[in-house]
C-alpha positions as CSV (number, residue, x, y, z in Angstrom):
1,M,113.2,5.7,84.7
2,A,109.8,5.3,85.4
3,K,107.5,8.0,86.8
4,L,107.1,6.7,90.5
5,K,103.5,6.3,91.6
6,K,102.2,9.3,93.3
7,L,100.3,9.0,96.7
8,I,99.1,12.1,98.9
9,I,98.0,10.7,102.4
10,H,96.2,13.3,104.8
11,P,96.6,12.1,108.1
12,G,94.2,14.7,109.8
13,F,94.8,15.8,113.0
14,H,91.4,15.2,114.5
15,K,88.5,18.2,114.8
16,T,90.7,19.8,112.1
17,G,88.2,20.3,109.0
18,T,88.5,16.5,108.0
19,T,85.4,15.5,107.7
20,A,84.3,18.3,106.1
21,L,87.4,18.0,103.4
22,Q,86.6,13.8,102.9
23,Q,82.9,14.8,102.3
24,A,84.4,17.4,99.6
25,L,86.6,14.9,98.0
26,S,83.8,12.2,97.7
27,E,81.6,14.7,96.0
28,V,84.0,15.7,93.1
29,R,85.7,12.3,92.5
30,S,84.5,11.7,88.8
31,E,86.2,15.8,88.8
32,L,89.2,14.8,90.3
33,R,89.7,11.3,88.4
34,A,89.4,14.0,84.8
35,S,92.3,16.2,86.5
36,G,94.6,13.0,86.8
37,F,93.5,12.1,90.3
38,S,91.7,9.3,92.0
39,Y,89.9,9.6,95.5
40,P,89.3,6.0,95.9
41,K,86.1,4.3,97.2
42,I,86.1,1.6,100.0
43,A,83.6,2.4,102.3
44,G,82.4,6.0,103.2
45,N,83.8,9.2,102.3
46,A,87.1,8.6,104.4
47,H,89.9,5.5,104.5
48,H,89.3,5.5,108.0
49,R,89.2,1.1,108.4
50,A,92.3,1.3,106.2
51,A,94.2,3.4,109.0
52,W,92.6,1.2,111.3
53,S,94.3,-1.5,110.2
54,I,97.5,-0.2,110.1
55,I,97.3,1.2,113.5
56,E,95.8,-1.6,115.1
57,N,92.7,0.0,116.0
58,T,89.8,-1.8,117.9
59,W,86.6,-0.2,116.8
60,G,84.6,-0.1,119.8
61,W,84.9,-1.5,123.3
62,K,87.5,-4.1,122.8
63,K,86.8,-6.3,125.6
64,R,83.2,-6.3,124.8
65,G,82.5,-6.7,121.2
66,G,84.4,-4.0,119.7
67,R,86.1,-5.0,116.4
68,L,90.0,-4.8,115.2
69,M,90.7,-4.0,111.9
70,A,92.1,-6.9,109.8
71,P,94.7,-6.2,107.5
72,V,93.1,-7.1,104.1
73,E,91.1,-3.8,105.0
74,W,94.4,-1.6,104.0
75,Q,95.2,-4.1,101.1
76,K,91.4,-3.4,99.5
77,L,92.8,0.2,99.7
78,E,96.4,-0.5,98.9
79,K,94.7,-2.6,95.3
80,K,93.0,0.5,94.0
81,I,95.8,2.7,95.2
82,R,98.2,0.5,92.6
83,S,95.3,-0.2,90.0
84,S,95.2,3.5,89.3
85,K,97.5,5.2,87.1
86,D,96.7,8.7,88.3
87,V,97.6,10.5,92.0
88,S,95.7,9.0,94.5
89,V,94.4,10.5,97.6
90,I,94.0,9.1,101.0
91,S,92.4,10.9,104.1
92,S,91.9,9.9,107.5
93,E,92.5,11.5,110.4
94,F,93.2,7.4,112.6
95,F,96.7,7.4,110.6
96,S,98.2,10.3,113.0
97,Q,98.0,8.0,115.9
98,A,100.4,5.8,114.5
99,N,103.5,5.1,116.5
100,D,107.3,4.6,114.9
101,E,106.7,0.5,114.3
102,Q,102.9,1.1,112.8
103,L,104.4,4.4,110.4
104,A,107.8,1.8,109.0
105,N,105.0,-1.2,108.2
106,L,102.8,2.1,106.2
107,A,106.3,3.2,104.9
108,G,107.3,-0.1,104.0
109,K,103.4,-1.2,102.2
110,I,103.8,2.1,99.8
111,K,107.8,1.5,99.6
112,G,109.0,2.5,95.4
113,M,106.1,5.3,95.8
114,D,106.8,8.9,95.4
115,V,104.6,10.1,98.9
116,E,103.7,13.4,100.2
117,I,102.0,13.8,103.8
118,I,99.7,16.7,103.9
119,F,98.5,17.6,107.6
120,T,95.4,19.9,108.8
121,W,95.9,21.2,111.8
122,R,94.4,23.7,114.4
123,P,95.9,24.7,117.9
124,L,95.2,22.4,121.2
125,P,93.1,24.6,123.0
126,F,90.3,24.7,120.5
127,M,90.1,20.5,120.7
128,L,89.4,19.9,124.5
129,A,85.2,20.3,124.2
130,S,85.2,19.0,120.7
131,S,87.3,15.7,121.7
132,Y,85.8,15.3,124.9
133,Q,82.2,15.3,123.1
134,Q,83.9,12.6,120.9
135,Y,85.4,10.4,123.6
136,L,81.4,10.8,125.0
137,K,80.0,9.1,121.8
138,Y,82.2,6.1,122.6
139,G,80.7,5.4,126.3
140,L,83.5,7.8,128.0
141,K,81.9,8.3,131.8
142,L,83.8,11.1,133.1
143,S,82.5,14.7,133.1
144,Y,84.2,17.0,131.6
145,S,85.9,18.6,134.2
146,Q,87.0,14.6,135.3
147,W,88.4,14.0,132.0
148,L,90.2,17.5,131.9
149,D,91.9,16.8,134.9
150,S,92.9,13.3,133.9
151,I,94.3,14.0,130.3
152,F,96.5,17.2,132.0
153,E,97.3,15.1,135.2
154,T,100.0,13.1,133.9
155,S,102.2,15.2,131.0
156,G,101.6,13.2,127.5
157,K,99.6,10.8,129.2
158,A,95.6,9.8,129.5
159,K,94.6,7.0,131.5
160,D,90.8,6.9,130.0
161,T,91.6,8.0,127.0
162,P,94.9,7.3,125.8
163,S,94.3,8.0,121.7
164,F,93.7,11.4,122.7
165,W,97.5,12.6,123.2
166,L,98.3,10.0,121.2
167,R,97.1,12.3,118.4
168,N,97.0,15.9,120.0
169,L,100.8,15.7,120.7
170,H,100.8,17.6,117.5
171,G,105.3,18.1,117.4
172,D,106.0,14.2,118.0
173,V,103.4,12.9,115.5
174,V,104.2,15.8,112.8
175,S,108.3,14.3,113.6
176,R,107.8,11.5,113.4
177,W,105.8,11.2,109.5
178,A,108.9,13.5,109.0
179,E,111.6,11.0,110.0
180,V,109.7,8.5,107.8
181,F,109.2,9.7,105.0
182,G,111.2,13.2,104.7
183,V,110.7,16.8,105.9
184,E,110.7,18.0,102.1
185,N,107.8,15.8,101.9
186,I,105.5,16.9,104.5
187,S,103.0,20.1,104.3
188,L,100.6,21.4,107.2
189,I,97.9,23.7,107.0
190,A,96.6,26.0,109.7
191,V,93.0,26.2,109.2
192,D,91.2,29.1,109.5
193,E,87.4,28.1,111.1
194,S,86.4,31.6,109.8
195,N,87.7,30.8,106.3
196,P,86.4,27.2,105.2
197,N,87.4,28.0,101.7
198,F,91.0,28.4,102.9
199,L,91.3,24.6,103.5
200,Y,89.9,23.7,99.7
201,N,92.2,26.1,98.8
202,S,95.0,25.6,100.4
203,F,95.0,21.7,100.0
204,S,94.4,21.7,96.2
205,E,97.0,24.1,96.2
206,L,99.7,21.4,97.7
207,A,98.0,18.5,96.3
208,G,98.5,19.8,92.7
209,I,94.8,19.9,92.3
210,P,93.3,22.5,90.2
211,A,92.0,25.3,92.0
212,G,87.8,24.7,92.3
213,I,87.7,21.7,92.0
214,I,87.5,20.9,95.9
215,R,84.4,22.9,97.7
216,E,82.6,23.1,100.2
217,P,80.0,20.0,100.4
218,A,76.8,20.2,98.6
219,H,75.7,17.7,101.1
220,K,77.7,19.1,104.2
221,E,76.2,16.0,107.0
222,M,74.7,18.2,110.3
223,N,76.6,17.6,113.1
224,R,77.0,20.0,115.8
225,S,78.3,20.2,119.0
226,L,76.6,18.9,121.9
227,T,74.9,21.9,124.2
228,F,76.3,20.9,128.0
229,N,72.7,19.2,129.0
230,E,72.5,17.3,125.9
231,S,76.2,16.3,126.8
232,A,74.9,15.6,130.7
233,L,71.9,13.3,129.0
234,L,74.7,11.3,127.4
235,L,76.6,11.2,130.1
236,E,74.2,9.6,132.3
237,I,73.2,7.4,129.5
238,N,77.1,6.0,129.7
239,R,77.0,5.4,133.2
240,A,74.0,3.7,133.3
241,Y,74.5,1.6,130.3
242,P,74.1,-2.2,131.4
243,E,78.0,-3.6,131.6
244,D,76.5,-7.3,130.0
245,L,75.6,-5.0,127.0
246,D,78.0,-4.8,124.2
247,W,79.6,-2.7,121.7
248,D,77.1,-3.2,118.8
249,S,74.3,-2.1,121.1
250,Y,75.7,0.8,122.2
251,E,76.8,1.5,118.8
252,I,73.2,1.4,117.0
253,F,71.0,2.6,119.5
254,I,73.2,4.9,121.3
255,R,75.9,6.0,118.8
256,K,73.5,5.7,116.2
257,G,70.7,6.5,117.5
258,N,70.5,8.5,120.7
259,V,73.7,10.9,119.9
260,K,73.2,11.2,116.4
261,A,69.3,12.1,116.9
262,L,70.8,15.4,118.8
263,I,73.6,16.4,116.9
264,G,72.0,15.6,113.7
265,S,69.5,18.5,114.0
266,D,70.0,22.2,114.5
267,V,67.1,22.1,116.6
268,Y,68.4,22.3,120.5
269,E,66.8,23.9,124.1
270,T,68.1,27.6,123.1
271,S,68.6,28.3,126.9
272,D,71.1,25.7,127.1
273,E,74.5,26.7,128.1
274,K,77.4,25.7,125.5
275,I,80.6,23.3,127.2
276,F,82.7,25.9,128.9
277,T,86.1,25.0,129.3
278,P,87.5,26.1,132.6
279,E,90.3,28.9,132.0
280,W,93.5,26.6,133.7
281,A,92.5,24.1,131.2
282,V,92.6,26.7,128.3
283,A,96.4,27.9,129.8
284,K,97.3,24.6,129.9
285,A,96.8,23.4,126.7
286,A,97.7,26.8,125.4
287,E,101.3,25.9,126.7
288,I,101.5,22.4,125.4
289,N,100.5,23.8,122.2
290,L,103.3,26.3,122.0
291,K,105.9,23.7,122.6
292,S,104.1,21.9,119.9
293,V,104.3,24.3,117.0
294,E,108.0,25.3,118.1
295,Q,109.0,21.9,117.1
296,I,106.9,22.2,114.0
297,K,108.8,25.4,112.6
298,S,111.9,23.9,113.4
299,L,111.3,20.4,111.7
300,G,111.3,23.0,108.3
301,I,108.5,21.8,106.6
302,K,106.1,23.5,104.3
303,I,103.8,25.7,106.8
304,V,100.6,27.2,105.3
305,G,98.3,29.8,107.3
306,D,99.0,30.9,110.4
307,I,100.5,28.8,113.1
308,D,101.4,30.9,115.2
309,R,97.5,32.2,116.0
310,G,97.0,32.6,120.0
311,D,93.9,34.5,120.6
312,F,91.7,31.5,121.9
313,S,89.1,34.5,122.9
314,R,86.4,32.2,120.6
315,I,86.3,29.3,122.9
316,P,83.9,29.5,125.6
317,I,85.6,30.1,128.9
318,G,84.3,29.2,132.4
319,V,82.1,26.6,134.1
320,N,78.8,25.0,133.5
321,T,75.8,25.3,135.8
322,P,75.1,21.9,136.8
323,V,72.2,19.9,135.1
324,T,69.8,17.9,137.1
325,T,67.0,17.8,134.6
326,I,66.7,17.5,131.2
327,S,63.8,19.6,129.3
328,I,61.2,16.9,127.4
329,A,61.8,18.1,124.0
330,T,65.5,17.4,124.7
331,A,64.8,13.4,125.7
332,A,62.3,13.1,122.9
333,R,64.6,14.4,120.1
334,A,67.1,11.6,121.5
335,M,64.7,8.6,122.1
336,I,63.7,9.3,118.8
337,G,67.1,8.3,116.6
338,V,67.6,4.9,115.6
339,D,69.4,4.3,112.4
340,M,67.4,1.4,110.5
341,D,70.4,0.8,108.0
342,S,72.4,-0.3,111.1
343,I,70.1,-2.4,112.4
344,K,69.7,-4.4,109.5
345,R,73.5,-4.9,109.7
346,M,73.4,-5.6,113.1
347,H,74.5,-9.7,114.0
348,G,71.0,-11.4,114.4
349,R,72.6,-12.6,117.9
350,A,72.7,-9.2,119.0
351,I,69.5,-8.3,118.3
352,T,68.0,-10.9,119.6
353,K,70.1,-10.3,123.0
354,E,68.9,-6.8,123.0
355,F,65.3,-7.5,122.7
356,F,64.9,-9.8,125.5
357,H,67.2,-7.1,127.5
358,R,64.7,-4.5,126.6
359,L,61.2,-6.8,127.2
360,K,62.6,-7.7,130.7
361,K,62.7,-3.8,131.4
362,I,59.2,-3.3,130.2
363,T,58.1,-6.6,131.7
364,K,59.7,-5.5,135.5
365,A,58.3,-1.9,135.2
366,R,54.9,-3.0,134.7
367,L,54.9,-5.6,137.2
368,R,55.9,-2.8,139.5
369,L,52.7,-0.8,138.4
370,K,50.1,-3.3,138.9
């Protein structure tokens, strides 16, 4: 009997070292091939476009220029998987958002393959502040306290950011994947932030990749957390952003401009506060996390690391001091960030639209000065 094609899927979770792992896998493609493994290269370090295609996701604002990922994005990845004789490894945390129907669709597309699923996981309380920052980068107009109220108001539902619970009810997510692919094919790594090598070593061992190939990325991209002042600045930008402008302009000038300039540098105001999470929100998240952990353990999947960890003392707890002013240095750092490569790829009509919008604002400002 012919040996089945082996496929390893890493479907997240979000905020569990996924970006670092994807960068690490990308840097050692040649070493992986020499050992019988393939990490297909499509675009970037991860396979987000293929995942978005499977979960029928729109990149950007659905009603303001966002792009629905076409089936061809998955087809391009599948073609590379099937054309390789090696064990294929694919990674995108967006796979974790697949519902029952979308998972069944994915299973149908890879039918006949020997599929193994490896999750990376952290307790829910650690996800709150980092998830809020991620949504800010997509244009969210809620303050942190407003957003926390919105996600905890109704159990398992978040009106303003519905993807949050799709991806972060971890027990439900793992259960869905186990139902489709079998508990014997599911593993989970409980990540230890204090020991980055634990992630690389554990993933290698579960995947059967020789030790030492996957390691800390040599060119790890700077992607630090926003300070509370910086998040307040971005929040005000989002609230003031003109309704007649679309996702293309926001992505280029704000997401890949202002935001990238801030988080892509280790320079920040040392007097700025970190983003504090209220004690009630940490407690609520811990309660939900405990239920998820019990659900995951009851499945009987393979678990590596301490899934029962309950020490959340590393989370900055409290309430931030309201921000009314931003330092000139912070404002300047945000203003200078523009991704020229993105501008080159931007649709000509969108560039023209943005140009005349800015010209109009400048003209009005000058007329007021006369």
